[in-house]
N, C-alpha and C positions, 0 to 999 in steps of 0.2 A: 546226640539228643537224649534228654532225660526220658526214661520210660514213664508212661502214663497208665500204669497197671490198674490204678484205682478208678479209671474213667468208666462211666456206664457204657454198655454196649451200644445203646441207641445214639449216644453222643459221638462215638467213634464212627458209626455208620454215616451219620450226617457229615462228619468231616471227610470221610472217604468220598461221598457223593459230590461234595463241593470240589474236592481235588479232581475227580473224574470230569466234572463239567468245566471247570476253569483252569485247572493245572494241566490236564492232558488234552483238553479240547475235544472230548468225545461227543458224538452226536446225541441229540436229545433222546432219541429212541434207545440208544445204548444205556444212557443214564437212567431212563425210566425203567428199563429191564433190571438193571442193578438194584434200583430202589425197591421195586416190587419184590424181588427175590429176598433182599436183605431185611425188608420189613417182615416178611414171613419168618425169616430166621429169628429175628428179635422176639416176635410173638411166641414162637416155639420155645426159645430159650427161657423167656420170662415165665411161661407156664410151668417150666421145670425148675424154677428157682434160680436161674442164672441171669444176673442183671449186670455183671461187670465183665468187661472185655477180658480181663485176666483169667476169668473162670471158663472162658470159651475153649473147649478142648476137642480133640479129634473124635472122641466117642460121641459127644453131643452132636457134632456135625454129621457123623455117620447115622445116628439115630434120626436126625432131621431128614436125610435123604431116604432112609428106610421107610419112614412114615409116609413120605410122598409116594414111594413105590407101593406101599400097602394100600394107599387110598386110590390107586389106579391112575396116577398121573402118567402122562406119556414119557417114554424114555428120553425124548428130546428135551422135555421140560426139566427132568431130573438132571440131565447133562448140563443144561444151562444154569440151573441152580448151583451145581457143583463148580462150574466155571466162575460164577459170580462170587461165591464165598471164598474161593481160592484167590481171586483178584483182591478181595477185601483183606484177607488175612496176610497176604504177601505185602500189601501196602502198609498194613499196621505194623508188621515186623520191620520192614525197611525204613519206616518213618520213626521207629523208636517207641511206638505205643505199647508194644509187647516184646518180651525177650526172645520168643521163638515163634515160628509160624505153625499153628496147629493144622492148617489146611494143606500143607505141602504133601502129605501122604494120603489125602482124600481122593478117592476114586469113585467114579459113577459110570453107569452103563452108557455106552456111546449112543447118540441119538440114532433113531432109525434112519437107514439110508434110503432116501427117496430120490430117484432121478427127476430132474426138473422137467416140467411139461415143455414139449417142443412142437411147434406147428410146422407142417410140411411146407415146402416151397410152393407147391400147387395151391395149398390152402391160403398161404400168404398172398399169392397172386390174385386169387379169386376175391379175397377180402378187400385188397387194395383197389381192384377194378370196381367193386361195388361202391367203395367210398368215392372213387374218382367220378363215377356216374352221378352221385349225389352232389359232389362239389361242382360239377359242370353247370349246375343251376345258379351258382354264385351265392348259395345260402352260406352266410358267415360261419355258422356252426359246423356245416359239412366241410367247408374249406379248412377250418381249424382241425377237425377230427382227422382229416386226411394227412395234414402236415404233422400232427402229433404222432400218428402211427408210422408214417414214413420215417420220421426222425428216430423214433424208438427202435425200429427195426434196422435202419441203416447204420446208426451209430452205436447201438447196443448199450445205451446209457440207462442209468437208474431213473426211476420216476422222480425222485427228489432232485436229481440233477436237471431233469427236463423242466420242471416247474420253476427252477431257479435261474433259468437262462434269460438274459436280457437281450434286447434287439442288438445292442452293440457287441455282444459276444459272438454273433453270427458273421462269418466271412463267406459271402456267397460266391465271391470270385475264386477263392481257394478251396471252396467246398469243405470248410472246417467250422467247428463250433467249440468254444471254450466253455468248459463245465467245471463246477466245483464239487468234488467228490468227498468221500469219507475223510474225516480229519482235516477238512479245509484244504485238501490238496487239489490244485488246479491241474487240468490237462486239456490238451487240444485234440479233438476227435474228428476224423474225416467222415464225410457222408457222400452219397452218390448223387447223380444227376436227377433221378426221379424225386428224391427227397428235396433237392434244390428247387425243382419246378413246383412242388407242392408248397414249399415255404414261400416262394415268390408270389404264388397266387394268394396265399393267406395274407402276406404282408401288403400286397397291393390292393386286394379287394375285400378280404374278410376282416382283418384286424381293424382297419379304419372304420368299417361299418359298425363293429361292436363298440369301439371306443367312442364314436360319435353318438351312438345310441345311449351309452351310459352317461355321457356328458349332457345329453338332452334330458336325462332323468326319467326315461320311460322304463328302465329296469331290465330290458331284455333285448336280444338282438333282433333287428328287423327281419320279419319273416320266419323267425326261429320258433317262437311260441312255446319253447320248453322252459320249465321252471329251472332256475339255477340249482345246480347240485349242491349238496350240503358242504362240500369241500371248497367251494369257490368263494373265497373271501374278497373283500373290497380292497381299496388301495393300501390299507394297512394290514394285510393278511395276518391272521392270528398266528402267534408264535407256535412253531411245531407243525404247522400244516404242511410245510414242504421240507421237513427235516428228518423224514423217516430214515434215510440212510446217509445223506450227504452232510446235513448240518451246516449248509453253506450260509454265510452271512449275507450273500447277495439276495437271498430270499426275502430280506426285509426291504428291498428296494421298492420304490413306488410302482404302482401298477402300470403307470404310463411308460415305464421302462421295460415291462415284461414282454417277452416274445409271445407267450401264449396267454390269452385272456379267457375268463369264464363267460358264461352267458350274460352276466350282469356288467361285464366290462372290467371287473377286477382281475388280478392275477389268477390264473388257473391254479387251483390247489391240487394236492396229491389225491384227495378223494374224488375230485372232479375228473382227473385223468384216469383214475380207476374205473369210473363209470363209463367213460368213453370206450375203454378197452373191453370191459366186461360185457357190454352190449354186443360187441363183435364176436367174442369168443364163446358166448354162452351156448350157441347152437352148433359149434364145431365138435366133432368126435374127439375123444381123448379125456383123460382124467388129470386132475391137478388144478392148481390155482388158475384163475382167469383174469389176472391183473397185468399191468404193464411189464412186470418182470418176465412174463412169458416171452415177450419179444426180445428181451435181453438174452435169455436162454437160447431162443431160436437163432438169433444173429450169431452167437458164439458157435453153436453147433453147425450152422450152415457154412461158416467160415472154415472151420476145421474139416468139414466134409469136402470143401472145395480146395483143400491143400494148404491152408494158411498155417504159418508157423505158430506153435503154442505160445512162445514168448511174445510174438506180435499181438496175439489175441489177449494175452495178459495185459499188455500195455494199453490196448484199446479199451478194455473193460475197467482198467484202473484197479486191478487186484494187487494187493501188497504181496501176496504169496502165489507162487506158481501152482502150489497144491490146490488152491481154490479154483484155478482155471482148469485143472486137470479133470474135474468132474465132467466136463464137456467131452473129453475123450471117452469117458465111460458111456455117455449118451450115444456117441457115434458108434461105439462098439456094440452097444445093445441093439441099435438099429441094424447094424451089419449082421448080427446073429439072427435077427428076425427075418431079414431078407434071405439069408442062407437057408433057414428052416423052411421058408415058404417056396423057395425057388430051386434049390438043389435037389435032384432026384434021389440022392442017397443021404439026405440030411437026417 
């Protein structure tokens, strides 16, 4: 391929983003992160008189990261910027836009290592018991919330995978659900009897009530009274609402096909799921995020604590790399050390 060394840097960035979105099929969240970082790079380079891709050198890239550090940006942000620009320059080199890759020697500080938040098994049990008590009244919103949390914890799925599930993806007989993960990869994930019972109650009594209410046009679930959350879209859910991690095409399916519905009868969106979980976790002790991913972290940690094989947990979570799954062994080790310190007389 002929080198395009005279191209403007901004043009090359646009071409890279198009390749990331359509050529590699990356999730919208990943593409947006690339776009934000590279727009910052273009602005930084332009302010220093660098407008052409061919003039983009290692020193300028290092200055860009140094500037971010000088302005107090988090190490994780700087590490992400480094990753974004290295992906861009590698693509530009391999695609023939430039003769050599200026980012190949770029290094940035590793992001700060934070163990994910994990909820104890007793806390999970208390939380689910409280949800079950609410659901016993047959309130549609409570039936849905119980089914959402049971499935998040039982299957360890991402929130984007959860909101992309259609009714036909659920196999209640085999206790499995088909989800669409990162990069459009499908996998079948098992869940347990308590999750099945919660899902059956939702499908039999909660979901029809919400759907009928929406079709009647009164805008909220009978007896629910809550305003729909900001993330709960209608039948044609806004693009990106459920693509935070999975980027699944099934998220564009009609709301009538969706397993989980929002308070107005449309497909439950990512932000709606976040609200459901955040209400439950806000009063629990512990630091860290209070979103649906907490249940994914918790499920993985509890599986490993219970003796599950690391590769089996990797398959369940849909991790491409075993290294990603291994963070949960660190969580378990951290908990073991804490137990040791508090329980052993000579700790």
